[in-house]
N, C-alpha and C positions, 0 to 999 in steps of 0.2 A: 776392594778392601771391605771387610766386615764393619758394621756399625755397632758401636758399643753403647749400651745404656747403663749408666752407673746406678747403684742402689740409691734410694732416697737418702739425702744427707743426714736427716734427723734420726734414721734408724739404720745401723750397719747391717750388711748382708749376714746371712747365717754363717757363723764361723766354721771353717773347714777343720776337720780333725787333723792334727799335726802329724799323726802317725800313719797317715795314708800316703801311698805313693801315687794314687790316682786323685787328681784334683779337678779335672775337666770333664764336661759332659757335652755330647753332641745330640741334638734333637732334629732329625730330618722332618721337614714339614713343607715339602715342595710339591706333593701330590695334587692331582686335579680334583680328587674327591668325587669322581663320576658316579659312584653308587648312591650319592646323596643329592643328585640333581633333582629339581632345580634349585634347592636351597643353597648349594655351593657354587652357583653361577657367579655370584658377587661376594660371597662370604666364604672365607677359608674353612674347610672342614674342621680344622683344628680349633676353630673359634665357635663351633656349635656348642650351645650350653649344655652342661651336664648338671642339672638342677639350676644353679645360679652362677656357675663358674665355667669358663670354656675348658674343653678337655685338655688343652695343652698346659693350662695352669696346674692341673693335677700332676702332670709329668714333671714340670719344673719343681714343684713342691717336693716330689719324691727325690729328685736329685739333690736338692738342698738339704733334705733331712738326712741323706747319706753322707753329707759333708762335702759335696761337690759345689764349690762356690763360683765356678766359671762355666757358663753355659753358652754354647754356640748353637744358634738355630739356623738350619739350612733351609731357606725358603725359596720361593719362586715369584714370578709375576703375579700380581693381584693378591699378594699376601701381606700388604702393608698393615692390615688390621692387627696382625700378630705383633708387629713392632709397636704399634700404638698402644696395645694392651699392656705391654711391659714398660711403657714410657710414662712420663708424668702427664697428667691431664690438668693443667694449671687452672683453667676456668672452672672446671667441674670441682676441683679440690677447693678453690676459693669459695664457690657457692655453698658447698657443704659445710665448710668451716664457718661461714657467716651465719648459717642456720643452726650451728652447734650440733650438727648431725655427725657425731664422732664415730658411730658404728659404721655408717656407709663411707665415711672418709677413710677409715682404716682399711675397709674392703677395697677401695679404689687404689690406695697406696700400696697395699700388700704385694701385688705382683712385682713391682719394681724393687722391693726390699729383699726378694728371695736370694738373688745372686747377682753377679756381674753378667749382664745379658749382652750377647753379641749376635749380629745377624749377617749372613752372607747368602747371596742368591746362587742357586744351582745352575740356572740358565736352562739347559736342555734336560728334560726329565728322563735320564738314562738309567734309572734304577737305583736301588739302595746302595749298591757298591759305589756308584758314581757320586751319590750324595756324601758318602763317607769320605771319598777322595777330596771333595771340596773343602773338608775340614783340615786337610794336611798342613797347610801353612799355619793355621791357628794352633793346632795341637803340637806340631813339631815332633820331637823324638820322645814324647811322653806317652805312657798308657792313658787311655781315656774310655769313658763309658758312652754307649749309644742307647738312647731310649726312644722307642717308637710310640707315637701317640695313640695308635689303635688299641694298645694294651694299657689299661689302668690297673695298677696294683693297689690293693687296699692299703691305706696309710698305716694300718696297724701291723702290716707285714714288714719284714726286714730283708726281702729278697736281694735288693741292690747292695745293701751293706754286707750280706753274706758273700755275694759275688766278689766284692772288693777285698774281703778277707782272703778268699781263695786265691785271688790274683796275687796278693802280697806274699802268700806262702808258697805258691806253686809257679808263679810267673806265667808267661804265655798269655793266652786269651781264655776268656770264660764266657759261656753262653748259658742262658736260662732255658731249662727244659721242663716240659709239662707232658705228662702221660695223657693221651687222648684216645678215644675209641677208634678202632681200625677204620670205620667208615668216614672219619674226619681227617685222617692223616694226610690225604691228598691236598689239604688246604694249607699245609705248613711245610717248612723245611724239616727234614727228619734226620735224626742222628743215630749212627751206630755207636754203641758204647760198651765199655767194660768197667768193672768195679775198681775202686781205688782203696777200699778199706774204710772210707768214710761213708756213712749211711746216705747222705744227700749229695755226695760228690762222685761223679763218674769221669772217666777219661773218654773223650770223644775220638773215635778212630776213623770216622767218615761221616759225610753229610750229603744228603740228596735234597734238591729243591723240589718240593711238591710231588712226591712220587705217587704212582698208582698204588692202590692198597696192597696188591700182591708183590710189589717191588720194594715196599718199605722195609728198611733194615731193623726197625724196632717200632715201638709205640710212642717213642719220645719225640715230641714236636718242639722245635725251637720257637720260643715266643720273643716278644720285642724288647729284650734286655740283653746287652752285650757289654763286656769289658774287654777291650781290644789292645793287644800289643801293637806298638807302632810298626812292627814288621809287616802288618797287614797292608800298608800302603804300597810297599814294593810288589807284593803279590797282586794287588788290585791293578797296578799299572800294566801288568802283562796278562790280565784276565780278559779273555774275549767276551763279547756279549753272549749271554746264555739264554735261558728260558724267557720268551717274550721279547727277545732282542735287547734285553737290558743287562747291565753289568751287575751280577748277583753277588752280594756279600757271602752268601752260602758257598759259592764256588771258590772264593778266596780262602774261606775258612777250611774247606775240604783239603786244600793243599797244605795248610798249616797243620791240620789234624794228622796228616800222614807222618809228620815229624814228631808227633806226641806232645805238642805244645798247646793243645786245646782241651779244656775241661768243661764239664757241665755241672750246674747246680740244679738238682731236681726240685721243682717248686710244687708244693701241695697246699698253698694258701689260697686266699681270695683274690681273684683276678676278674676284672670287668672288661669285656670286649666291646669296643665301639666301632668295629670294622664294617658292619652293615646295619641296615635300618632296624631290623628286629633286635639284634644284640644291643644296639644303642638305646632303644626304648626300654629293654629290660634293665640296662645299667641305670638309666635315669630313675626308673621306678624303685629299684633296689636301694640306691643311694638316698633317694628322698625318704624312703621308709626308715632309714637309719638316722636321719637328721633329728636331733632332739627338738628343734624349733618347728619342724614340719611333720615329722613322723607320726605322732599320735593322731592328729586330725586327718592326715592323709591316709593312714592305714585304716582308720574307721570308715572313711569314705570308700576306700578300695574294697574292703570286705563287703560292703553293701552293693557295690557295683558288680563284683564278681558273683554275688548271690543272685542278682537280677539276671546276669548273663546265663547262669546255670538254671534259671527258672525256679529258684528256691525263694519263696515268699516275696515275689515282686510287688513293689508298692503299687504299680499300675501296669497291668499286662499290656504289652504293645499290641496295636491292632494287627490283624493278620496281613501279611504281605502278599503281593501278587507277583506273578512273573517268575523272576529268578529265584532259585533256592540256594544260591551260593552263600557261604558263611558271611556274617556281617562284616568281619574284618577285611574281606577281600571284595566286597561288592562294589560296583561302580557308582557313579552319581545317581541320585534319585531320579526317577522318570520325570522328564520335563525340564531338568536342569542342564543347561548347555553352557559350560564355561567359555567356549570359544565365541559365543554370541554376545559377549560383553555383559552378561547378566550380573546381578549383585544381590546381596541379601543383607538386610539390616536387622539387628536383634537388640532387644533390651538387655540389661545386665542379667547375666546367667543366674537362674534361681536354683535352689537346692533340688536334688532329685526328688521326683514325686509331686512337685508343685507345677502349676501351669505357667507357661511362658508364652508371651505374645510375639509372634514372628511375622514379619512382612517379607514375602518372597516374591521377587519379580522374575518371571520366566516367560519364554516364548510360548504362545498357545499352540501346542501340537497335539497329536493324538495321545501321546503318553501323558500329557499334563492333566487331562481329565481323570486319568487313572490315579495320578498323584493326588489330586484334590479329593478323590474318593477315599484314598488311604489316609489323608490328613484328617478327614472327618470320621475315621473309624469305619469306612465302608458302609455308612448308614444311609447314604444317598442324599443326606442333607447338603445344601449348598454351603460354601464357605461363609465365614462370618461376614465378610464384606469383600467386594471385588470391584475393580474399575478398569476399564480397557484403556490401554495406551498403545503407542506404536513404537517399534524398535527402530534403531538407526538403519536397519536393512529393509524397513518398510513392512516387517511382519508384525501382526497384532501381538501385543503382550498384555498380560493381566497381572495386576497387583493383588495378591491374596493375603489377607490377614487371618492367620490361623491361631486359635487358642487350643492347646493340647498339652497333656503331661509331657515334660521334657524327656522322661524315660522312654517315651514312644519314639523319639528321634534317635536314640542311641543304636 
């Protein structure tokens, strides 16, 4: 049985539009998040913060804004944090209320106010199609939306509402489509389409899961928003495992598409991808820049940081590096730093760029560490500001080095 978390009693859930035939949303969240290890070893990927809210909260907010007031999350083992986030935090709420911190109190309560939240476990991770099947008892014979957490749609966009409108008028199932460059089509399910007379609506005549570039029927990729007819459950029941040994939702939609009951809404708005590390970082930066409370200060810092990276008017030129010439973004640990040896580093409160910061670094004394100390002093040959020998747990000598240098030189 799924577990229901009711909205906060003092604030009703977002009211659903009464003219909608779709009232329920399903959010698959049972994936292992292996691309974000080790961060996702004990924390669900869906709970990684995008600025100051977990990614999955943005998805539920989107569903609620479209009038979907009943949300089922399909989770897995070690995903209890998702349930807790949309539940009440009595002690925390009481503490914030006692302090009169109404801003943070509202932020803590907001997730539970969005909709009626239910949870069910997928059990075995057998693919998106299987996750959708897990929602069958909850959904029943009603049409429903499916929202994937890797795709965040800008809250100013109305993609989901548009898809619900198309479903109401044309029935069947509706998928969100995005035109992507040919070299990226192999990352997505791809749709063969034909026009309908509406500029942003097409009829889907076929679907292929992650085709090779030369086999793609079009440049239209299926992104993580669906409005599904309950007929999809019967198709999924008889759909064998496909690519990757998983039950693919794309394969079931392919069968429905041959009957002319699948349409696509072509999306041209703002979408943020959190599916891998680089896209996730870009999403965080972009959303932070657009925040009125964070944007002005953050953008000003970001411009200065980028200027330093480009070598345009750096406040303090970094000392020349030795050894590897790999780009800064991909270089490994600094010479002499060995995480596996139980080393640690303590720092004072971070200072603004261009000011000096005092660091104490403890590392094993190895051949590279002498080079590291030379780098830390600008290759001048001067000894570090201070040093004292210690011994590691493994019996190797270690040295505590206190270095004073511009923080820009460590970026």
